[in-house]
Each structure stands twice: as C-alpha cells, then as structure tokens.
C-alpha positions as CSV (number, residue, x, y, z in Angstrom):
1,M,-0.2,0.0,-0.1
2,S,1.2,3.3,-0.6
3,N,1.9,6.0,2.4
4,P,-0.2,9.0,1.2
5,L,-0.2,12.0,3.6
6,A,-3.5,12.4,5.5
7,S,-4.2,15.8,7.1
8,V,-5.9,16.1,10.4
9,I,-7.7,19.5,11.0
10,I,-8.1,20.5,14.8
11,P,-10.4,23.8,15.6
12,V,-9.7,24.9,18.8
13,Y,-11.5,27.8,21.0
14,N,-11.2,27.8,25.0
15,A,-10.5,24.0,25.1
16,G,-7.1,24.5,26.8
17,A,-8.7,21.4,29.6
18,Y,-9.0,19.2,27.2
19,L,-6.8,19.7,24.0
20,E,-3.8,17.7,25.4
21,E,-5.9,14.6,24.9
22,C,-7.0,15.2,22.0
23,V,-3.8,16.3,20.1
24,D,-2.0,13.0,21.9
25,S,-4.2,10.6,20.6
26,I,-3.3,12.4,16.9
27,R,0.0,12.1,17.2
28,G,-0.3,8.7,18.9
29,Q,-2.0,7.5,15.9
30,T,-0.3,4.1,14.3
31,Y,-0.5,5.7,10.6
32,S,2.8,8.1,11.0
33,H,2.8,9.6,7.7
34,L,0.3,13.1,9.0
35,E,0.1,16.7,9.0
36,I,-1.7,18.1,12.4
37,I,-3.0,21.6,12.0
38,L,-4.3,23.4,14.8
39,V,-6.4,26.5,13.9
40,D,-6.6,28.5,17.0
41,D,-9.8,30.4,16.5
42,G,-8.8,33.4,19.0
43,S,-8.9,31.5,22.2
44,T,-8.7,33.6,25.4
45,D,-7.7,30.7,27.6
46,G,-4.3,30.2,26.7
47,G,-5.2,27.4,24.0
48,G,-2.7,29.4,21.6
49,R,-0.1,29.0,23.3
50,I,-0.6,25.5,24.2
51,C,-0.9,24.9,20.5
52,D,2.4,26.4,19.7
53,G,3.9,24.3,22.6
54,F,2.8,21.6,20.3
55,S,3.9,22.5,17.1
56,E,7.8,22.8,19.0
57,E,7.5,19.1,20.0
58,D,6.3,17.3,16.9
59,P,7.2,18.8,13.4
60,R,4.2,17.2,11.7
61,I,2.2,20.1,13.6
62,Q,1.4,23.4,12.6
63,V,-0.8,26.4,14.0
64,I,-2.7,28.7,12.3
65,H,-3.9,31.7,14.6
66,Q,-6.8,34.1,13.6
67,E,-9.4,36.3,15.6
68,N,-12.5,34.0,16.7
69,K,-14.5,33.4,13.6
70,G,-16.5,30.2,14.5
71,V,-15.9,26.6,13.9
72,S,-17.0,26.7,10.0
73,A,-14.2,29.7,9.6
74,A,-11.8,27.6,11.4
75,R,-11.9,24.3,9.4
76,N,-11.8,26.7,6.4
77,A,-8.7,28.0,7.4
78,G,-7.6,24.4,8.4
79,L,-8.9,23.1,4.6
80,D,-6.8,26.0,2.7
81,A,-3.6,24.8,4.6
82,A,-4.0,21.1,4.1
83,K,-1.8,19.1,1.8
84,G,-2.9,15.8,2.6
85,K,-4.7,13.3,0.4
86,Y,-7.2,12.0,3.0
87,I,-8.8,15.3,5.4
88,Y,-10.1,14.4,9.0
89,F,-11.6,16.5,11.4
90,V,-11.4,16.4,15.4
91,D,-12.8,18.5,17.8
92,S,-10.7,20.0,20.4
93,D,-12.4,18.4,23.6
94,D,-12.6,14.9,21.4
95,W,-10.3,12.2,21.1
96,V,-10.0,9.2,18.7
97,A,-9.1,5.7,18.5
98,E,-5.2,4.8,17.7
99,T,-6.0,2.8,14.3
100,M,-8.8,5.5,12.8
101,V,-6.1,6.7,10.4
102,E,-4.7,3.3,9.2
103,E,-7.8,1.4,8.9
104,S,-9.8,4.2,6.9
105,V,-6.6,5.1,5.0
106,L,-6.2,1.6,3.9
107,V,-9.6,0.6,2.8
108,M,-9.9,3.9,0.8
109,E,-6.3,3.0,-0.8
110,Q,-6.9,-0.3,-1.7
111,K,-10.5,0.0,-3.3
112,G,-10.5,3.8,-4.0
113,Y,-13.4,4.5,-2.2
114,D,-14.5,8.1,-2.1
115,T,-15.6,8.4,1.9
116,C,-15.1,6.0,4.7
117,S,-17.5,6.1,7.7
118,W,-16.9,4.7,11.1
119,G,-19.4,4.5,14.6
120,Y,-18.4,6.6,17.7
121,M,-19.0,6.6,21.5
122,V,-20.5,9.7,23.5
123,C,-19.2,10.2,26.7
124,E,-20.8,11.9,29.8
125,G,-18.7,11.8,32.9
126,E,-18.2,7.6,33.6
127,N,-21.1,7.0,30.9
128,S,-20.5,6.0,27.4
129,L,-22.7,4.5,24.7
130,Y,-21.7,3.5,21.1
131,C,-23.4,5.0,18.3
132,G,-23.3,3.2,15.0
133,R,-24.1,0.2,12.9
134,W,-22.7,-2.7,14.1
135,E,-21.9,-4.6,10.3
136,T,-19.5,-3.2,7.4
137,N,-21.3,-1.6,4.5
138,L,-20.4,-0.5,1.4
139,F,-22.9,1.6,-0.1
140,Q,-22.6,2.5,-3.9
141,F,-24.6,5.0,-5.8
142,P,-23.8,5.1,-9.4
143,T,-27.2,6.7,-10.4
144,E,-28.8,9.7,-9.2
145,E,-31.7,7.7,-8.1
146,K,-29.4,5.3,-6.3
147,K,-27.8,8.4,-4.7
148,R,-31.0,10.3,-3.8
149,N,-32.1,7.3,-2.1
150,F,-29.2,6.6,-0.2
151,L,-29.0,10.1,1.1
152,C,-32.6,10.6,2.2
153,R,-32.8,6.9,3.9
154,Y,-29.4,6.9,5.5
155,F,-27.2,9.8,5.5
156,L,-29.7,12.7,5.8
157,A,-31.8,10.3,8.0
158,Y,-29.1,10.1,10.7
159,R,-28.1,6.2,10.1
160,L,-24.5,7.2,9.4
161,G,-24.0,10.5,11.6
162,W,-23.5,13.6,10.0
163,G,-20.5,15.2,11.9
164,V,-17.5,15.6,9.9
165,T,-15.7,14.2,12.5
166,F,-17.2,10.3,11.8
167,H,-15.8,10.6,8.0
168,A,-12.7,10.3,6.1
169,F,-12.8,12.5,3.3
170,R,-10.4,12.9,0.0
171,R,-9.4,16.6,-0.9
172,D,-9.5,16.2,-4.7
173,I,-13.6,15.8,-4.0
174,I,-13.3,18.7,-1.9
175,E,-11.3,20.6,-4.2
176,R,-12.8,19.3,-7.0
177,G,-16.5,20.6,-5.6
178,R,-15.2,23.6,-4.1
179,L,-16.1,22.6,-1.3
180,R,-15.8,24.7,2.2
181,F,-18.0,25.3,5.3
182,L,-20.8,28.0,5.0
183,P,-19.0,30.6,7.2
184,E,-22.2,32.5,9.0
185,V,-23.3,28.7,10.0
186,K,-22.2,27.6,13.7
187,I,-24.7,24.8,14.5
188,Y,-25.5,22.0,11.6
189,E,-22.3,22.8,9.5
190,D,-21.0,19.3,9.5
191,M,-24.6,18.1,8.1
192,D,-24.5,20.8,5.4
193,F,-20.7,20.1,4.5
194,C,-21.2,16.4,4.5
195,F,-24.7,16.7,2.9
196,R,-22.5,18.3,-0.4
197,Y,-19.6,16.5,-0.4
198,L,-21.5,12.9,-0.7
199,L,-23.3,14.6,-3.4
200,G,-19.9,14.0,-5.1
201,C,-19.2,10.6,-4.4
202,Q,-20.2,6.9,-5.5
203,N,-19.6,5.4,-2.9
204,L,-19.3,4.9,0.9
205,Y,-17.6,2.5,2.8
206,Y,-18.6,2.0,6.8
207,I,-16.3,0.5,9.4
208,P,-18.6,-0.6,12.4
209,K,-15.7,0.5,14.9
210,P,-16.0,3.9,17.6
211,F,-13.0,5.3,16.2
212,Y,-14.2,8.7,17.4
213,V,-14.9,9.7,21.2
214,Y,-17.1,12.6,21.3
215,R,-17.1,14.3,25.0
216,Q,-20.0,15.8,25.9
217,H,-19.9,18.5,29.0
218,S,-21.9,21.8,30.0
219,A,-19.9,23.9,27.9
220,S,-20.5,21.9,24.8
221,A,-22.6,23.2,22.1
222,T,-25.3,20.9,22.6
223,H,-26.1,22.0,26.1
224,T,-25.3,26.0,25.7
225,S,-27.8,26.1,22.9
226,K,-31.4,26.1,23.3
227,L,-34.4,24.8,21.4
228,P,-35.7,27.5,19.3
229,K,-31.7,28.8,18.4
230,W,-31.3,25.4,17.3
231,A,-34.5,25.6,15.4
232,A,-34.0,28.8,13.5
233,H,-30.2,27.7,12.4
234,M,-31.5,24.4,11.2
235,L,-34.2,25.7,9.1
236,H,-32.1,28.4,7.4
237,V,-29.3,25.8,6.8
238,V,-31.7,23.4,5.0
239,R,-33.2,27.0,3.1
240,Q,-29.8,27.9,2.1
241,Q,-29.0,24.7,0.8
242,E,-31.8,24.7,-1.7
243,R,-30.4,28.0,-3.1
244,V,-26.9,26.6,-2.8
245,L,-27.9,23.4,-5.0
246,S,-30.1,24.7,-6.9
247,G,-28.8,23.3,-10.2
248,R,-28.2,19.8,-9.0
249,T,-30.9,17.5,-10.5
250,V,-30.1,15.1,-8.1
251,V,-31.6,17.3,-5.0
252,Q,-35.1,17.8,-7.1
253,P,-37.6,18.2,-6.0
254,F,-36.0,19.7,-2.6
255,Y,-38.9,19.2,-0.6
256,I,-38.2,15.3,-0.2
257,Y,-34.7,16.7,1.5
258,S,-36.1,19.3,3.6
259,G,-38.6,16.7,4.8
260,V,-36.1,14.4,5.9
261,I,-33.8,16.4,7.7
262,L,-36.8,18.5,9.4
263,T,-38.6,15.8,10.6
264,G,-35.4,14.5,12.3
265,F,-35.3,17.4,14.6
266,V,-38.8,16.4,15.9
267,D,-36.6,13.7,17.6
268,S,-33.9,15.8,18.8
269,Y,-32.6,13.7,21.8
270,N,-30.8,16.9,23.7
271,F,-34.3,18.8,23.9
272,M,-37.1,16.3,24.0
273,K,-36.5,13.0,24.8
274,D,-39.0,11.0,26.3
275,Q,-42.0,13.2,25.2
276,S,-45.1,12.7,23.1
277,A,-44.9,12.6,19.2
278,E,-47.7,15.0,19.6
279,Y,-45.3,17.4,22.0
280,R,-42.6,17.1,20.1
281,L,-44.1,17.7,16.6
282,R,-45.9,20.9,18.3
283,Q,-43.0,22.2,19.6
284,T,-40.7,21.6,16.8
285,V,-43.4,23.7,14.7
286,E,-43.7,26.3,16.7
287,C,-40.1,26.9,17.1
288,F,-40.0,27.0,13.2
289,S,-43.0,29.2,12.8
290,S,-41.4,31.9,14.7
291,T,-38.2,32.3,12.5
292,E,-38.0,34.4,9.2
293,D,-37.6,31.3,7.2
294,W,-40.9,30.0,7.8
295,L,-43.0,31.2,4.8
296,W,-40.4,29.0,3.0
297,L,-41.3,26.4,4.9
298,V,-45.0,26.5,4.3
299,E,-44.3,27.1,0.7
300,K,-42.4,23.7,0.6
301,A,-45.2,21.6,2.6
302,Q,-47.5,23.1,-0.2
303,E,-45.5,21.9,-2.7
304,A,-45.3,18.4,-1.0
305,G,-49.0,17.9,-0.2
306,A,-49.5,18.2,-3.8
307,N,-47.3,15.3,-4.7
308,R,-47.0,12.9,-1.8
309,S,-46.0,10.0,-3.8
310,A,-42.4,11.4,-5.1
311,I,-41.7,11.2,-1.1
312,R,-42.5,8.1,-0.4
313,R,-40.9,6.9,-3.9
314,V,-37.7,8.5,-2.8
315,C,-37.7,7.6,1.3
316,G,-40.1,4.3,1.3
317,L,-43.4,3.9,2.9
318,R,-42.6,4.3,6.7
319,Q,-39.9,7.4,6.4
320,G,-42.3,8.9,3.5
321,G,-45.9,8.7,5.2
322,R,-43.7,10.5,8.3
323,I,-42.5,13.3,6.3
324,S,-46.1,13.8,4.1
325,A,-47.8,13.9,8.1
326,F,-45.3,16.4,9.1
327,Y,-45.8,18.7,6.1
328,Q,-49.5,18.0,6.5
329,Y,-49.4,19.4,10.4
330,I,-47.8,22.5,9.0
331,L,-50.5,23.4,6.8
332,C,-54.0,22.2,8.6
333,G,-52.3,21.4,12.3
334,D,-53.6,17.9,12.4
335,S,-51.0,16.1,14.3
336,T,-53.0,12.4,14.0
337,P,-51.2,11.1,11.0
338,F,-47.9,12.2,12.5
339,C,-48.4,10.2,15.8
340,R,-49.9,7.2,14.1
341,W,-46.5,7.0,11.6
342,D,-44.2,8.1,15.0
343,Q,-45.9,4.8,16.3
344,V,-44.7,2.9,13.3
345,Q,-41.2,4.0,13.3
346,K,-41.0,3.1,17.4
347,G,-41.9,-0.2,16.1
348,Y,-39.5,-0.4,13.5
349,E,-36.8,0.8,16.3
350,R,-37.6,-1.8,19.0
351,L,-37.4,-4.3,16.1
352,R,-34.0,-3.3,15.1
353,D,-32.8,-3.2,18.7
354,I,-33.6,-6.8,19.6
355,K,-31.9,-7.4,15.9
356,V,-29.0,-5.6,17.2
357,W,-29.0,-7.4,20.7
358,L,-29.0,-10.7,19.0
359,L,-26.3,-9.6,16.9
360,R,-23.9,-8.9,20.0
361,R,-24.9,-11.7,21.6
362,W,-23.7,-14.1,18.8
363,T,-20.5,-12.4,18.1
364,A,-19.5,-12.5,21.7
365,R,-20.0,-16.1,21.5
C-alpha cells in the first residue's frame, strides 16, 4: 500500500482543559504520515500558546492563529492549508482511537472509495454509549436515483451520523466541488458539508468501530444552545442548501430533502427525549414558525402535499408517510397522521434494537 499524507484539522477555541488529550490521540496514531493542523480560533484561555508548544515538540504539527470567527471559518482555514490526500476533522475536546487513520486509509487506498465512515462513542462523565452500525457496509450509488435514496434513507435520516468527525474525506473531491463550510453557520455545519460532499461521491465504506469519542460536557454547543436557536439554525441551513444546490437535479424536488432533515429535528435527543410525538411535533413547528424562514417552509409543505407519492418513492413507505404527515401538520394543524406514523417508526426501532442485541450476543460467543 502507498503511504499518502493524511491531514487532521482541529479547530481550537477555549478547550485548554481537553486539548492535550485530543492532540496526543492524533500524535499516537499507528499511521504516522500525518500533518496535524491546529487552528487557534482566537482562544482566550491560553489555547494558542498550548498549540504553539505542541508544534515545537512535533514537526508534523502546524498552528494557524486567527481572530475568533467560529468553527466553520476555523475548519476552512485548515482546509486551505491542508496538503494531504485524505482529510480528517477532530474537535478539540474529543479524542480518537489510535487506528482510526490507518484503518480508514487502508480501505480507501485499496479500493479507491470516495469516503470512509465509522461509529463513535458518546461519553458523559463515567457513562459511555456506542452510536453506529454493527456491520460493515459498502454503499454504492452510481446513478442519481441510488444516490437520492442513499441520502434520504441513510445519511440525512441520521443512520450514519452527520458529523464530519465520523468520516474520512478525499481532498480531490473537496477541491473539485469547491467545498468549504458556510462561514455564517455555526450549528449543523457538519450536516451541510457532508451532504454537499456526498453529492460528489459514488460510494461510501462503513467500518463498524467506535474510532471517535465524543465528549459531552456543560460547555459544549449541545448544552449551551436552546431549542428555538437550534430550530432557527436548522431551518436556515436547509433553506440555504436549496439555494446553493438549485442546479443539481439529484436534489429535486427539494421538499423531499428538507422533509427528511426537518422531521429528524422532531426527535432531537437533547431537548425532547421521552416526550410524546404530539408534543415534540408541536414544539418543533412552533419554533420553526417564529423564524424568518417560516413562509419558505410553508411553501415546501404545499409542494409536498401536492405530490406525496414522490416522497414515498424516494424515502420508502414508512419514512415517506411520516414526512408527509409532518408537512400536513404545518398546513392544517392535524397531528394524528404524524403520531400514527411515529408509532410505526418506534415499532421498527424496537425490532432493530432486538436485532442488534441478538447480533451482539451471537458475535460475543
């Protein structure tokens, strides 16, 4: 196997308490041909000095200092400086498994895959939870129809993870598509970047291992943001996507994609766990209705209501029915269809959990 350079981009902002553990997990990779790009995004806790100290210890580390512009701008600065064939993103308060780069580079080099993805651990205090699939998968989508189905049924439906930290990217695809993070977007920028990247791919290889460890703590974005703010960001990002991708036939009609993304918000784990489907739906739509993009969403609901068959053809009966019911609630306030489809969804999830439990028991024998 060739030994291509891999670039690891780490945006740093006031994460001094966790930065050493993060950087050490990259420096300790079994794959050593790395460049590690630390982007100090105007840290006020001495993080910039810590980054400079790392660069003095390890010649593979370069540091970029900039005024605080947000995570999207920091990652863009890293992309502008990166020279590696493969690109990885790591957040400065997380850490990774030592074989993450080696194993993903291996499969991408041997088979020429466009991207490689993996599972992750969510850690909060002493508690940890594996999030991801339990089987190796190769997703191939050489046609627009297959790509559309993959994006709606797997990626945007959060069956693979939206975060850029759970994927390895090819720099040639990034540059060919002129991809960068939207500077004004600070929440859901991951989903947007991955979505646009995957539009330029023909396949995705999934490794069922928790290569990434995501740390939850009181200062993280998921804890400091509130539901209305998240809803406003989500709806704005989706509307921006339609504008940016308007010339791509694979994302037409766009109400299908917006429906997949926005119904996922109804199930937001951090805000509405254990609440009823009717409550989650009402709270979500109330948040959306208070934003400047509400009339745009109503327009999408009207388009969807006129052609529900298109949604079900792309998303399948179960997911498609739920999306149509979401749009129906926006137009007429009737939550009954959505609650019915939510129960169907929960039934499938219980069956999936049983399957995973049986699979884990079988593989542990």
